[in-house]
Rosetta silent file (secondary structure, phi, psi, omega in degrees, C-alpha in Angstrom):
SEQUENCE: MNRRRLLAGVGAAAVGGLAGCLGAVTDDGDGGDDDRSDYDGLTVDTLSVAGSPGDAVPVAPERVTLLDFFATWCAPCKPQMAELRAVDRQFPDVHLLSVTNERDEDAVRSFWQEYEGTWPVGVDPDLDVSSEYRAGSVPTMVVLDPAGEQRWRHSGLAAADSIAAELEAAGAARDA
SCORE:     score description
SCORE:     0.000 S_00000001
   1 L     0.000  -45.186  172.832    0.018    0.001   -0.017 S_00000001
   2 H   -62.201  -30.945  177.157    2.876    2.514    0.856 S_00000001
   3 H   -66.929  -46.050  176.500    4.685    1.482   -2.198 S_00000001
   4 H   -62.909  -45.262 -176.672    1.587    2.295   -4.370 S_00000001
   5 H   -64.519  -36.005  175.233    1.110    5.768   -2.788 S_00000001
   6 H   -66.770  -42.200  177.611    4.779    6.506   -3.381 S_00000001
   7 H   -68.447  -35.027 -176.476    4.750    5.525   -6.960 S_00000001
   8 H   -79.228  -23.441  174.512    1.480    7.318   -7.544 S_00000001
   9 H   -83.084  -30.345  171.924    3.039   10.502   -5.891 S_00000001
  10 H   -64.835  -47.019 -175.083    6.316   10.134   -8.041 S_00000001
  11 H   -64.062  -41.408  175.757    4.081    9.688  -11.108 S_00000001
  12 H   -61.191  -46.062 -179.668    1.940   12.771  -10.320 S_00000001
  13 H   -61.047  -40.923  179.059    5.105   14.841   -9.744 S_00000001
  14 H   -67.085  -49.576  179.909    6.598   13.803  -13.118 S_00000001
  15 H   -54.007  -53.803 -171.145    3.417   14.464  -14.974 S_00000001
  16 H   -58.565  -42.066 -179.440    3.117   17.988  -13.253 S_00000001
  17 H   -62.177  -40.373 -179.819    6.806   18.689  -14.022 S_00000001
  18 H   -63.145  -44.095  176.712    6.395   17.736  -17.653 S_00000001
  19 H   -54.499  -46.246 -175.879    3.359   19.891  -17.997 S_00000001
  20 H   -63.896  -35.761 -178.761    5.137   22.906  -16.651 S_00000001
  21 H   -69.109  -34.974  177.539    8.067   22.330  -19.103 S_00000001
  22 H   -87.486   -0.576  175.852    5.635   22.181  -21.978 S_00000001
  23 L    83.543   21.776 -175.933    3.739   25.318  -21.012 S_00000001
  24 L   -96.894   -1.949  177.731    0.498   23.596  -20.102 S_00000001
  25 L   -90.533  130.886  178.473    0.366   25.025  -16.528 S_00000001
  26 L  -112.105  157.186  174.609   -1.526   28.411  -16.194 S_00000001
  27 L  -144.194   65.939 -169.261   -1.263   30.881  -13.523 S_00000001
  28 L   -78.669  151.991  172.153   -3.853   33.431  -14.422 S_00000001
  29 L   130.150  176.029 -174.765   -4.672   36.513  -12.382 S_00000001
  30 L   -72.317  148.892  178.286   -3.119   39.825  -11.180 S_00000001
  31 L   -72.864  -23.136 -175.166    0.474   39.634  -10.058 S_00000001
  32 L    72.005  170.384 -174.916   -0.026   41.331   -6.851 S_00000001
  33 H   -70.080  -20.343 -177.949    2.493   43.645   -5.219 S_00000001
  34 H   -78.952   -4.312 -177.384    5.215   41.010   -4.777 S_00000001
  35 H  -106.340   13.963  174.806    5.445   40.641   -8.562 S_00000001
  36 L   -70.142  131.628  177.440    6.345   44.345   -9.158 S_00000001
  37 L   -59.876  120.719  175.470    9.573   44.772  -11.084 S_00000001
  38 L   -94.916    2.821  177.117   12.352   46.234   -8.835 S_00000001
  39 L  -114.742   78.998 -168.925   14.547   46.714  -11.813 S_00000001
  40 L   -72.856  -19.824  176.092   12.996   49.534  -13.748 S_00000001
  41 L   -90.543   10.359  179.689   16.129   49.960  -15.981 S_00000001
  42 L   -55.950  129.063  176.209   16.202   46.431  -17.307 S_00000001
  43 E  -129.108  163.895  175.226   16.927   46.304  -21.098 S_00000001
  44 E  -128.114  142.409  165.975   17.266   43.366  -23.571 S_00000001
  45 E   -73.240  134.136  173.044   19.282   43.042  -26.752 S_00000001
  46 E  -109.410  156.916  179.103   17.141   42.472  -29.653 S_00000001
  47 L   -80.071  157.046  177.068   17.884   40.841  -32.923 S_00000001
  48 E   -93.131  100.681 -176.866   17.988   42.676  -36.284 S_00000001
  49 E  -160.794  161.603 -173.866   15.003   40.986  -38.041 S_00000001
  50 L   -37.692  122.995  179.689   11.691   42.018  -39.233 S_00000001
  51 L    77.641   -1.533 -177.335   10.041   44.374  -36.628 S_00000001
  52 E  -124.523  131.305 -167.969   12.955   44.157  -34.339 S_00000001
  53 E   -73.652  -29.415  178.604   15.562   47.015  -34.188 S_00000001
  54 L    88.480   19.316  175.949   18.686   44.984  -33.421 S_00000001
  55 L  -123.906  179.162 -179.389   19.471   47.318  -30.415 S_00000001
  56 E   -83.086  144.618  173.297   18.941   47.056  -26.572 S_00000001
  57 E  -121.058  146.803  171.086   15.328   48.036  -25.730 S_00000001
  58 E   -63.987  143.810  173.659   13.764   48.759  -22.316 S_00000001
  59 L   -76.788  -37.459 -170.476   11.801   45.772  -21.106 S_00000001
  60 L  -134.922   79.061 -176.111    9.164   47.845  -19.376 S_00000001
  61 L   -83.519   42.878  176.468    9.086   51.444  -20.873 S_00000001
  62 L    64.684   36.997  174.329    6.466   53.196  -18.799 S_00000001
  63 L  -148.789  165.084  170.520    3.509   51.942  -21.008 S_00000001
  64 L   -60.516  135.842 -174.918    1.445   48.828  -21.007 S_00000001
  65 E  -131.884  138.484  168.493    3.729   46.004  -21.957 S_00000001
  66 E  -113.569  125.857  175.467    3.322   42.453  -22.990 S_00000001
  67 E  -103.611  127.137  178.367    6.115   40.147  -22.470 S_00000001
  68 E  -122.124  117.045  173.720    6.021   36.836  -24.423 S_00000001
  69 E  -101.696  118.063 -168.053    8.652   34.347  -23.296 S_00000001
  70 L  -141.039  170.919  174.721    9.202   31.739  -25.947 S_00000001
  71 L  -140.918  154.254  177.384   11.626   29.225  -27.601 S_00000001
  72 L   -70.483  -21.970 -179.052   11.883   28.007  -31.153 S_00000001
  73 L   -84.397   -4.957 -171.879   11.667   24.403  -30.091 S_00000001
  74 L   -79.674  112.738 -177.179    8.372   25.131  -28.197 S_00000001
  75 L   -61.202  -46.470 -170.451    5.328   23.480  -30.077 S_00000001
  76 L   -75.770  -18.233  179.280    2.722   25.736  -28.482 S_00000001
  77 H   -63.205  -22.019 -178.839    4.982   28.938  -29.153 S_00000001
  78 H   -69.383  -66.995 -179.150    4.312   28.404  -32.956 S_00000001
  79 H   -61.367  -23.052  177.501    0.592   28.936  -32.938 S_00000001
  80 H   -63.143  -26.449 -173.350    1.055   31.621  -30.269 S_00000001
  81 H   -62.805  -44.195  174.714    2.748   33.694  -32.785 S_00000001
  82 H   -56.942  -46.278 -178.654   -0.466   34.165  -34.800 S_00000001
  83 H   -68.551  -39.036  171.793   -2.379   35.223  -31.647 S_00000001
  84 H   -55.504  -53.858  178.147    0.472   37.697  -30.768 S_00000001
  85 H   -50.604  -48.681 -178.056    0.230   39.158  -34.371 S_00000001
  86 H   -62.901  -48.281 -177.516   -3.588   39.708  -33.847 S_00000001
  87 H   -66.804  -42.552  178.498   -2.981   41.430  -30.459 S_00000001
  88 H   -57.082  -43.899  179.745   -0.109   43.574  -31.986 S_00000001
  89 H   -64.955  -39.869 -178.565   -2.557   44.856  -34.666 S_00000001
  90 H   -76.673  -21.984 -171.262   -5.266   45.689  -32.233 S_00000001
  91 L  -131.582   72.200 -170.810   -3.008   47.424  -29.710 S_00000001
  92 L   -73.965  -14.852 -176.600   -0.244   49.417  -31.579 S_00000001
  93 L   -93.616    1.276  173.205    0.533   51.570  -28.433 S_00000001
  94 L   -85.893  140.394 -178.604    1.288   48.372  -26.284 S_00000001
  95 E   -89.442  104.444  173.649    5.000   47.630  -26.032 S_00000001
  96 E   -98.453  127.527 -171.825    5.069   43.960  -27.170 S_00000001
  97 E  -133.703  111.938  170.506    8.434   42.224  -26.536 S_00000001
  98 E   -90.201  142.080 -170.287    9.131   38.611  -27.222 S_00000001
  99 E  -136.038  135.706  173.279   12.086   37.166  -25.252 S_00000001
 100 E  -128.031  141.162  170.719   14.101   33.909  -25.754 S_00000001
 101 L   -88.755    0.110 -177.083   17.056   32.545  -23.862 S_00000001
 102 L   -65.319  138.602 -172.073   18.363   30.710  -26.822 S_00000001
 103 L   -92.762  -14.776 -178.126   21.879   31.551  -27.824 S_00000001
 104 L   -84.091   91.118 -169.620   21.561   30.413  -31.502 S_00000001
 105 H   -66.552  -34.521  176.129   20.549   33.808  -33.016 S_00000001
 106 H   -65.498  -35.405  173.416   20.138   32.301  -36.614 S_00000001
 107 H   -64.072  -42.870  178.612   17.624   29.801  -35.285 S_00000001
 108 H   -67.503  -41.295  171.425   15.707   32.583  -33.681 S_00000001
 109 H   -55.184  -48.942  177.730   15.825   34.704  -36.764 S_00000001
 110 H   -56.569  -42.054  177.436   14.640   31.854  -38.899 S_00000001
 111 H   -64.817  -36.252  179.667   11.639   31.101  -36.478 S_00000001
 112 H   -67.427  -38.973 -179.684   10.827   34.904  -36.528 S_00000001
 113 H   -71.285  -46.706 -179.170   10.746   34.992  -40.186 S_00000001
 114 H   -64.188  -30.488  179.260    8.834   31.685  -40.524 S_00000001
 115 L  -120.505   29.282  160.306    6.088   32.713  -38.094 S_00000001
 116 L    51.588   49.689  163.432    6.085   36.295  -39.161 S_00000001
 117 L   -63.650  131.529  176.893    7.073   38.237  -36.061 S_00000001
 118 L  -126.239   24.250  179.373    6.721   42.015  -36.460 S_00000001
 119 L  -136.244  169.037 -177.859    7.755   43.336  -33.096 S_00000001
 120 L   -56.986  132.584  177.783   11.003   43.303  -31.130 S_00000001
 121 E  -120.480  126.502 -178.022   12.368   39.947  -30.244 S_00000001
 122 E   -99.757  149.688  175.296   14.992   39.976  -27.397 S_00000001
 123 E  -107.129  125.326 -173.002   17.725   37.425  -26.669 S_00000001
 124 L  -127.148   62.421 -173.517   18.195   36.716  -22.950 S_00000001
 125 L   -69.187  -25.839  176.606   20.959   33.919  -22.692 S_00000001
 126 L   -95.363   13.752  174.294   21.838   34.784  -19.161 S_00000001
 127 L    56.468   34.544  179.288   18.224   34.729  -18.078 S_00000001
 128 H   -71.979  -57.375 -171.278   18.120   38.344  -16.580 S_00000001
 129 H   -68.550  -44.448  178.355   14.827   39.196  -17.993 S_00000001
 130 H   -54.989  -46.172  176.027   13.309   35.578  -17.623 S_00000001
 131 H   -66.898  -35.706  178.190   14.407   35.558  -13.948 S_00000001
 132 H   -58.922  -41.280  178.909   13.105   39.011  -13.286 S_00000001
 133 L  -108.063   21.796  171.081    9.690   38.018  -14.414 S_00000001
 134 L    49.238   52.433  175.365    9.847   34.361  -13.151 S_00000001
 135 L   -95.524   88.024 -177.858    9.203   32.852  -16.597 S_00000001
 136 L   -80.919   -9.438 -174.690   10.099   29.273  -15.859 S_00000001
 137 L  -142.676  163.495  176.461    8.161   27.716  -18.827 S_00000001
 138 L  -127.409  151.333  -21.100    7.337   28.568  -22.366 S_00000001
 139 L   -66.049  136.629  171.008    5.255   30.151  -23.601 S_00000001
 140 E  -121.439  127.929  176.458    4.661   32.460  -20.738 S_00000001
 141 E  -106.695  145.703  178.786    3.004   35.813  -21.089 S_00000001
 142 E  -136.411  132.024  178.123    3.242   38.726  -18.647 S_00000001
 143 E  -111.393  122.835  169.476    1.247   41.995  -18.878 S_00000001
 144 E  -100.237  143.559  172.691    2.747   45.100  -17.026 S_00000001
 145 L   -83.416  175.864  175.335    0.877   48.332  -16.417 S_00000001
 146 L   -57.782  -16.038  179.299    2.660   51.703  -17.169 S_00000001
 147 L   -94.964    0.950  178.036    4.187   51.726  -13.692 S_00000001
 148 L    86.978   12.811  177.894    5.758   48.364  -14.346 S_00000001
 149 L   -86.898  136.005  177.374    3.480   46.352  -11.999 S_00000001
 150 E   -69.150  133.553  178.399    2.520   42.965  -13.137 S_00000001
 151 E  -115.690  -15.299 -179.052   -1.128   42.595  -13.843 S_00000001
 152 E  -161.734  144.332  177.334   -1.417   39.208  -15.476 S_00000001
 153 E  -138.329  139.741  178.522    0.680   36.088  -16.029 S_00000001
 154 E  -142.986  130.516  173.508   -0.157   33.110  -18.211 S_00000001
 155 E  -116.828  130.931 -170.250    1.896   30.048  -19.031 S_00000001
 156 L   112.606  176.169 -179.053    0.669   28.090  -22.022 S_00000001
 157 L   -71.877  136.634 -177.792   -1.034   29.032  -25.182 S_00000001
 158 L  -116.082  145.947  178.255   -3.166   32.086  -24.859 S_00000001
 159 L   -85.018  152.629  178.584   -5.975   33.272  -27.198 S_00000001
 160 H   -54.666  -39.941  175.635   -5.814   36.685  -28.668 S_00000001
 161 H   -64.589  -38.320 -178.364   -9.094   37.618  -27.039 S_00000001
 162 H   -69.675  -47.623  175.973   -7.866   36.625  -23.588 S_00000001
 163 H   -53.374  -50.256  177.890   -4.708   38.634  -23.997 S_00000001
 164 H   -53.556  -41.008 -176.181   -6.615   41.690  -25.283 S_00000001
 165 H   -71.975  -27.619  171.449   -8.819   41.637  -22.267 S_00000001
 166 H   -75.785  -34.574  165.520   -5.789   41.630  -19.927 S_00000001
 167 H   -61.847  -39.046  174.891   -4.205   44.493  -21.811 S_00000001
 168 H   -72.934  -32.534  172.308   -7.352   46.556  -21.423 S_00000001
 169 H   -67.249  -24.807  173.980   -7.551   45.773  -17.775 S_00000001
 170 L   -85.135    0.177  177.264   -3.987   47.122  -17.530 S_00000001
 171 L   104.428    6.995 -179.385   -5.083   50.379  -19.221 S_00000001
 172 L   -78.235  140.939  172.314   -4.281   49.674  -23.013 S_00000001
 173 L  -105.595  143.309  176.756   -6.635   50.973  -25.510 S_00000001
 174 L   -74.876  152.713  170.332   -7.599   49.080  -28.772 S_00000001
 175 L   -71.066  134.624 -179.385   -6.916   50.744  -32.079 S_00000001
 176 L   -68.035    0.000    0.000  -10.180   52.053  -33.526 S_00000001
């Protein structure tokens, strides 16, 4: 009996851990005060590719921000790009920034072109941005208000309508 419980517990932990790696776990809701970024000057280097300047950009530039943590090998990150394109068209004043910790910039550029990214894509190989916003799985989305306070976090594939609702709750206005 004890052995069965132990095996069941180990199995449940393994499945839960795998789901987190695949981005299937969600943590929706406001971030609360403990999620406020303490590092207002945080920047990330971006790649020079469609929609991305190739320079360092601020992570949270005092306007509503949507951070998208992704990886080129992540299956749900591929359809997530279409949802993000829809959000980007609806909210041109939102600072949308995708961030990856991958070191292979050519692979990231290829992914960006294949999935038609049109906003800045940052590379974070030292995990500075990922750690700051506790992005432990991909895809993970984080919405920040203009003060840099986290208003929403979601791990896993998110629909454009859900993201749009959270951006509006943080103070963003849709394009008319």
